[in-house]
N, C-alpha and C positions, 0 to 999 in steps of 0.2 A: 643300624644294620649295615654289615659290611658289603661293599660293592665289588663286583668282579668284572673283568673284561671278558667279553663274549668272543671266544676263539681268538683269531688274530686280527679282529676288527678293532675299531676305536670305541665301540659301544660298551658302556658300563651299566650294569644292572645290579639290583639287590639279589643276594644269593638265595632268597626266598621270594617267590612271585605269588601274587594273589590271583587265583582262578575265580571266575564269576559264574560258573555253570549252575550254582544253586540259586542265583538271583532271579527273582520272578517266579520261582517254583517253591523252594523251601525257605527262601530268604526274601522278606518284603523290602520295599524301598527304604524304610526307616532303618532297618537292621543293616542293609547294605551301606547306607551312609555312615553308620557307626563303625562298620568294618573298615571302610576306606580311610576314614579319618585316623583310626587307630594304627592302621598299616602305614600310612604316610608319616604319622608322628614318630613311629618307631624307626623311620629311615627306609621303609620299603618303597621301591619305585616301580618294579615290573608288575604290570597288570595285564591279564589275558582277557580278551573278549571275543565273542563270535556271534554272528547273526542267528546261529542255530540254537543258542541257549534259550530255553523257555520260549521257543518260537519267536525270538527277537525281543522279548521283554527285558532280558538281562542287559542287552545293549542299550535299550532306551533308558533303563535305570541309570546306567553308567553315564549316559549323555546328560541326564539331568543333574548329575553330581559334578561333572567337569566344569571348571570355571567358577561356579558359585561356591562350591565347597572345597575343592582341591584345584589348584592351578594346573592347567594342561601341561605346562613345562616342568612340573614337579614329577610327572609320571612318564614311564616308558611303556607305551601301549603296544600290545601285540595282538594283531588280528589275522584273519585268514580268508581265503577265497578258494573256489575250485570244486565245491560240492553244491549241487543243486537239489533243494528239498523236493521230495516226491509229491506229486499232486495227491490230494485226498481223494480216495475212490468214492464214487457215488454209491449210495446204498439204497436199494429198492425196499419199499415197505414189506415187512414180513420175510425178507431174505437175510440170512446171516451175513454179517460184514466180512469182506474178504481179508486175507492176510495183508498187513500194512506193507506198502511198497517201500523199498529202500532208496535212500538218496542216491542220485547219480553223480558220478565224478565227471567233471568237465573243466579241464585246465586250459581251454582255448583262450586265445588273447581276448576275444570278445567277452567271454564270460568272466574271466579274471578281472578285467578292467571295469566291467559293469558292476561287479560286486564290490570292488574297491571303492568306486565312486559312491555307491549306495551306503557303504559303511562310513565313509567320511562325512557324508551328508547327515546320516543318522546321529553320529557322534558330535557333529558340529565342530569338527577340527579340519585343518588343512592337510594333515599328514598322519601316518602311522609310523611309529618308531621301528617296529618289526612287522613285516607283512609276509605271511606264510602261504605257500601253496599247500592246500589242505590234504591232498592225496595224489598219488602217482596216477597219471592218466595215460594209458598205453595208446590211446587214439590220437593224442596231440603230439606233434613232433617236438623233440627235446629243444631244438633251436628256437621254436616259437615260444616255449615256456621261458627259456633263458632271455630272449629278446624282450618279452613282456616284463619280466622282473627288472631288467636293466632300464627299460623305458620308464617304469614306475619310479625308479630311483632318480633318473635324470630329470623327470618332470617335477620332482620335489614332493610328490604325494607319499613317498615311502623313503625312509632313511636307510633301512637295512632289509635285505631279503632273507627269508627263511623257508623251512619246510616242516611239515608234520605228517605223520602217517606214511613215511617213506621207509623202505628197506635200505640196507647198507649199500648195495650196488646201485640202487636208484639215487641215493644221496651222492655217491661218488660220481655217477654219470652227470648229474646236473651241476655239481660243484666244479666240475672240470670246465664247463662252458659258461657258468654264471657266478656272480659274486655272492655266494651264500654265506651268511654270517652265523646263522643259528639253525639248529635242527632239534625238533621236539620229538621225544620217543618215550614210551612207557619204560620205567626203570625203578625197581624197588628190590628189597630183600627177597621177594617172591617172584620177581621178574628180572632175571639177570642176563637174559639172552643178548641184551645190547652190548654186553662186554665182549662177546665173541667177535663181532665184526663192525657193528654200527659205530661204537665209540672209537675204535681204531681208525675207521674210515674218516670220521669227523675230524679227529686229531690230525690225520695226514693232510687233509685239505684245509686246515685252519678254521674249522667250524666249531662253534661252541654248542655243547649239548645242554638242552633244557629238559630235565626229567619230568614226565607227566605220570600221574597215578603213583606217586612215591609211597603212598600208604596202602596200596593194593586194595582200593575200594573200601578202606576202613578196617580191613582185617588186621593190619599191623598196629592198630591202636589197642588191640586186645579186647575189643567190645564183644567179640563172638566166642570168647572162651567158655562162657556158661550158657550158650544158646544164642538165639537170634533176637535182638531187641526189636520191639514193635515199631520203633521209629527209624530203623536202620535200612540201608540199601538191601540187605538180605531179606527184609520183609516186604520189599516193594516188588510187585509182580514183574515190573519192567526190568529189574536188575537182579532179582533173587537167584535165577538159575546161574548167572555168571559168578556171583559171590559164593554160592553154596558149592559150586564145582571146584572152587579153589580152597575150600576148607578141608584139606586133606592132612595126612600125617606130617608132611613136610611143613605145612603152615603151622601146625600145632607146635612142632619143635622150635620153629623160628619165633613164634609169639612167646613161648615159654622162656626162651633165651632173652628176648627183649624185656619181659617182665622182670626177670632176675637182674639184668643189667640196670634197669630203671630203679629197682628197689635199692641197689647198691649205690647208685649215683644220686638218689633223692629226686628223681624226676619221673616223667611218664614214658611208657613204651613208645608213644607217638614221637616224642622229642628225640629219643634214641634212634628210631628208624629214620627220621629226617636228617639227623646229624651224620648218620652213616652214609646216606646218599650224598649229602653236601660235600663230603670229603673224598668222594670217589674221583679218580683221574678223569679229566676232560669235562667235568660237570661245571657249567657256568651258573646255573640256577635250577629251580624246580617250581612247578606250579602246584599249589595246594589250595583247595577250596574249603570253605567253612560255612556251616549253616547259620552260626550266630557268633557273637563276639567272644563267648566263652571258648568255643572251639578255636577261633583265631588266636586268642591269647595263648592257648596250649601250643599251637603251631609256632608262634613267634618265640616261645621259650627255647626252641631248638637252636635259635641264632647264637645264644651265649653258651650252649653246651659244648664242651670239649670232650670228645670220646678218648679215653685211654687206649693206647695201641693194643693192649691185651684184649680189651672188650671188642674193639673193631675186628681183630683177628678171629675171635671166637664167633662173632656174627658171620664173618666170611665163611668159616668152616660149616656152621650149622645150616646156612642158607645155600651152600653149594649144591648144584643140581647133580643128580645121579647120571653117570655116563652111560 
């Protein structure tokens, strides 16, 4: 798998990254081990983890695999901090449960460093390669966030600082006062808003962009063309509304174009969609999750796919947003 430099830093990562958000929920520990081995053997290095995935189970699965199955130094681990899970509300007998509380953003020095130390302890490692502030916190002074990131790097617990869940002006503001190497943002054929200002801001400040949700929740695989599969996110009560909201006429046109391109190239719509993102300006890598090794094999097929310019241009046109 080809390696790319992240922005103007010295960090190099595989241009496809492995997301672990399905581990512990849709993917058990044995399947996760198979995925990680296959990913590493293919030359993949960038792996994303978060204490929020499956209530911390995903991170514990990864911890069990590090060292015994895959050497720590073979991977580029990306983690995050700055979001505090909401307390579970108490439910009285016979009373309907209240609406679930949303996690709170807290990028204070105290919370960021506490969560970092907890993640390192959980993973059994001395450092994270990329440590991201998970969300913009309007209550914490920008200088405090910057100083915390710099301290984490100086102390050796973090190699490179990054952000996720930031807007363009927020990224630019922090990158002006802190050494930000990477920025994670949603980006796909159905979510091209990052091209307006986020990617240009990142390029101006020498920050490498890592695309998240490059398959738009699975829509760009073509799985929803003939309805909603029972085992898909569109059938899950927790994510169904988000998926179904995006299944509009534009999505239909984009997916039809992907299927046509895939048929002509002898590959899958998934591989075409990922190859398109991979080749966009400013993109260092992308995070893609998979429930099983079959899905991961399909994802990694995008690594060797070279999109003809005519097909890339056609996808640009059909996915363009209405002004």
